[in-house]
C-alpha positions in Angstrom: -22.6 -15.4 -7.3 -20.3 -12.5 -8.1 -21.7 -9.8 -10.7 -18.3 -8.4 -11.4 -15.1 -10.2 -12.9 -12.4 -10.6 -10.1 -9.4 -8.6 -11.0 -6.3 -9.2 -9.4 -3.8 -7.0 -7.6 -0.9 -6.7 -9.8 1.2 -3.5 -11.0 -0.5 -4.0 -14.7 -3.7 -3.7 -12.9 -3.5 -0.7 -10.7 -5.2 2.5 -11.8 -2.2 5.5 -12.2 -2.0 7.3 -9.1 -3.9 10.2 -8.6 -2.4 12.2 -5.5 -3.3 8.7 -3.7 -0.8 5.8 -2.9 0.3 2.8 -5.0 1.5 -0.4 -3.3 5.6 -1.0 -3.3 5.9 -4.6 -5.1 8.6 -6.2 -3.6 9.7 -9.6 -5.9 11.9 -11.8 -7.5 12.0 -10.0 -11.0 11.6 -6.6 -10.4 11.1 -4.3 -7.1 9.2 -1.2 -7.8 9.3 1.9 -5.4 5.9 3.1 -5.2 4.9 4.9 -2.1 2.4 7.7 -1.3 3.1 10.9 -2.8 1.0 14.3 -2.9 -0.9 16.2 -0.5 -3.8 14.1 -0.8 -2.2 11.1 0.6 -1.2 13.3 3.6 -4.7 14.2 4.4 -6.1 10.6 4.3 -3.0 9.4 6.2 -3.7 12.2 9.1 -7.2 10.8 9.4 -6.0 7.3 10.9 -7.2 6.1 14.1 -4.6 7.3 16.2 -5.2 10.5 17.7 -2.0 11.1 19.2 0.1 10.8 16.0 -0.5 14.5 15.8 0.5 15.8 12.4 2.2 12.8 10.0 5.3 12.1 10.3 5.8 9.9 7.1 4.3 8.8 4.0 2.1 6.1 4.3 3.4 3.0 2.5 1.9 -0.5 1.3 4.5 -2.9 0.3 3.8 -6.3 -1.4 6.1 -9.3 -1.0 6.5 -11.6 -3.4 7.6 -15.2 -4.4 7.2 -15.2 -8.1 3.6 -14.4 -9.0 2.3 -15.1 -5.3 1.9 -12.7 -2.8 3.7 -13.7 0.5 3.6 -10.5 2.7 1.6 -7.2 2.7 3.2 -4.5 4.9 0.8 -1.7 5.6 2.8 1.5 7.2 0.8 4.3 8.4 1.8 8.0 8.9 1.7 7.8 12.6 4.3 4.7 12.7 1.9 2.1 13.2 2.9 -0.5 11.0 0.4 -3.8 10.0 2.0 -7.0 8.2 -0.2 -10.0 7.0 1.2 -13.1 6.1 -0.2 -14.9 3.1 -0.5 -18.3 2.8 
C-alpha cells in the first residue's frame, strides 16, 4: 500500500520552474508553450547518454498531447537531438 497520495501530472500540480524544464501541454482547450530554460537545464541536458552530442544544440523539451483530460502522447526531445515518443493508451 502506498504511503503517499497520488498526484496526477497536470499544469496546476507542477512546481514553479527554477531553472529546470516544464512539460509543454498540447491539447484541445489550451496549448501552453513551456520548455526548458536557464543554465541549469542546459547543464543537465549536456549529461545525456549520447557521448557524441558535443555541446547542446537545442533546449530539451517534454510535450504532452491531450484529448480532453487524458494524455494521449508524451514526446521527449533531448538536447542531443534524440526524440522519444510514448503513446498512452
